[in-house]
C-alpha positions in Angstrom: -26.6 -5.6 -12.0 -29.3 -4.4 -13.4 -28.8 -2.4 -16.2 -31.3 -0.3 -18.2 -30.4 -0.6 -22.0 -31.6 2.3 -25.0 -31.5 2.3 -28.8 -33.8 2.5 -31.3 -32.7 -0.3 -33.1 -35.0 -3.7 -32.3 -31.8 -6.0 -33.5 -28.8 -4.3 -31.4 -31.0 -3.9 -28.8 -31.5 -7.2 -28.8 -28.3 -8.5 -29.1 -27.1 -6.3 -26.2 -29.2 -7.4 -24.1 -28.7 -10.8 -24.4 -25.0 -10.6 -24.4 -25.3 -8.8 -21.1 -28.1 -11.1 -19.5 -25.3 -14.6 -20.7 -22.7 -12.2 -18.0 -25.4 -13.1 -15.2 -26.6 -9.1 -15.8 -30.5 -8.4 -15.1 -31.5 -6.2 -18.1 -34.3 -3.3 -18.7 -34.9 -2.5 -22.6 -35.7 0.7 -24.5 -36.2 1.8 -28.3 -37.8 4.8 -26.8 -35.4 6.6 -24.9 -38.3 9.0 -23.2 -39.9 5.8 -21.7 -36.4 4.7 -20.9 -35.2 7.9 -18.9 -39.3 7.5 -16.7 -38.0 3.7 -16.2 -34.8 5.2 -14.6 -36.4 7.7 -12.3 -39.0 4.9 -11.1 -36.2 2.2 -10.4 -33.0 1.2 -9.6 -30.0 0.7 -12.3 -26.7 0.2 -11.8 -25.5 1.8 -14.9 -27.4 2.8 -18.6 -26.1 2.1 -21.6 -27.2 4.3 -24.4 -27.1 4.8 -27.8 -26.3 8.7 -29.1 -28.4 8.7 -32.2 -31.5 7.7 -31.6 -35.3 9.8 -31.9 -37.3 12.0 -29.5 -34.3 11.7 -27.3 -30.4 11.7 -28.1 -28.1 9.9 -25.8 -26.3 13.2 -24.7 -30.1 14.4 -23.7 -30.2 10.8 -22.0 -27.2 11.5 -20.3 -28.3 15.1 -19.5 -31.5 13.8 -18.2 -29.8 11.0 -15.8 -26.8 12.9 -14.5 -29.5 16.3 -13.4 -31.8 13.3 -11.8 -28.6 11.1 -10.2 -25.0 12.7 -10.1 -23.9 9.2 -9.3 -25.9 7.8 -12.3 -23.4 5.9 -14.2 -24.0 6.5 -18.4 -22.5 4.5 -21.1 -22.4 6.0 -24.5 -22.3 3.8 -27.5 -22.5 5.5 -31.0 -22.3 4.2 -34.7 -19.9 7.8 -35.8 -16.7 8.3 -34.4 -16.8 11.6 -33.6 -15.4 13.8 -31.2 -16.9 16.6 -31.0 -20.0 14.3 -29.5 -17.4 12.0 -26.9 -16.4 15.6 -25.7 -19.9 16.7 -25.5 -20.9 13.2 -23.7 -18.1 13.0 -21.3 -19.0 16.6 -20.4 -22.2 16.2 -19.4 -21.3 13.1 -17.3 -21.0 10.0 -19.5 -18.8 7.5 -17.9 -17.5 5.8 -20.9 -18.1 6.3 -24.8 -17.8 3.4 -27.2 -17.5 3.5 -30.6 -19.5 0.9 -33.4 -17.8 -1.7 -33.6 -17.3 -1.6 -30.4 -16.6 -5.1 -28.2 -18.9 -6.6 -25.9 -15.8 -7.4 -23.4 -14.3 -3.4 -23.2 -18.3 -2.6 -22.4 -18.1 -5.3 -19.5 -15.0 -4.3 -18.0 -16.0 -0.6 -17.8 -19.2 -2.6 -16.0 -16.8 -4.0 -14.4 -15.9 -0.6 -12.2 -18.9 0.0 -11.4 -20.2 -2.7 -9.9 -22.4 -3.1 -6.7 -20.1 -5.8 -5.5 -16.9 -4.1 -6.5 -14.7 -4.8 -3.3 -12.3 -0.8 -2.7 -8.5 -1.4 -1.8 
């Protein structure tokens, strides 16, 4: 899968990219969510993984911008704060899934498999 990963923390971003690339995914990563959204508008991605709290643009804003552009966008939201209101807001805006840190990469991979373009229906 082609993944777009957005997180303002360089260490977290690097760890996510390594974990997903080890599973055979192609990743494009951005610390600046505005640049990440611009990349999405120019290229084709199977799914987006975004942190919720970032400067310049929140993960909620990312979900909204991507879903406004592409109603079929698959956006998975990661957060370090277990906040029910934020989770509800993300899902209301169209997030495909919401994960609270410490999240397990295996759970995210399971969710991504649901959206794999290679997944066979039936």
